[in-house]
N, C-alpha and C positions, 0 to 999 in steps of 0.2 A: 502494500500501498504507501503511495505518494505522501511525503509529509504536506499535510495544508496550511499555510499560515494562517493566525489570526492575531488581531489588534487589540488588545485589551486599556481598558482605562484604569486607573489605581489611585487611591487618594495618597496624598505623601507620606502617610503613618505608614501604609504598605511597600511602599516604594523604599523608605527608607530601611524598613526590615527587611526586605529582598536585598538590599545593597550590600548591609551589614553581614549578611550569613554568606554571600559572595565573596566579600570582601575578607573575613575570617577563613576563608577556604573550605567552608561547610559544605559547598556547591559550587560546581565550575561555570555555571552561570545563573541567570535568571529563569531560563528556560528550564534547566536541569530542576531547579527549585520546584518551579510551578508542575511538572510533570511529576517529583515526588509527592505534592500535597494532594494532587488528582489524584495518583493511585491509591495514596493514604486513605484518602476519603471513600473512594471505590470498595477498598478493601474494606474498610468499618461498614461500609452499607451493605455488605455482603456477609458479614459475620451473623452467622444463624444463633437461636435460641440457644442449640445445643452446644456448638463452638462455644459461646457467653459461658456456659455451664462449665464445660470442660476446663475453660482459662479460670474462671473462679476459683474449680476445685485445685489446679497446680497452684493457684497462689498462696490457696488454704495451705497447701502441703508445703508449700515454701515459709511460709510465716509458722508453722508448728515448727520445721527446721529451726528458726531462731530462735522462735520459744524454749526450744532444749541446747540452746548455745551453739548450733553446728554451723552458724554464720561464717563467712571468711571475710576477714579486712579486704579494702579494694581502694583504689587510686580513683575518685570519678574523673579527673582528668586525663589517666590513662589510656581510655581506647579512644578519647579525642586524637591524643598525640600521636596513636597508633594510624589513625586514618588520613591523618595529615601529615605523616610520616611515608606513607604508601605514595601521597599523592606526588610527592615531588619525586 
């Protein structure tokens, strides 16, 4: 399928948000961010009640593990650093 263009207008606060994310290296371009956002929205809309129940069950398992002291320390910045390093 051929890529079709679409022109959209965004309010200044959303334009700044997108620019900030691209400048921070989280996305390669504004188009990449928009593609990701729309794909995430589509995926969210496609979740069934069973999917949500399964996710809640998995979260419950994780919370129970944390309650038992089975959690692991992690650095919130480390995954972002790894992504940025892979992009260079």
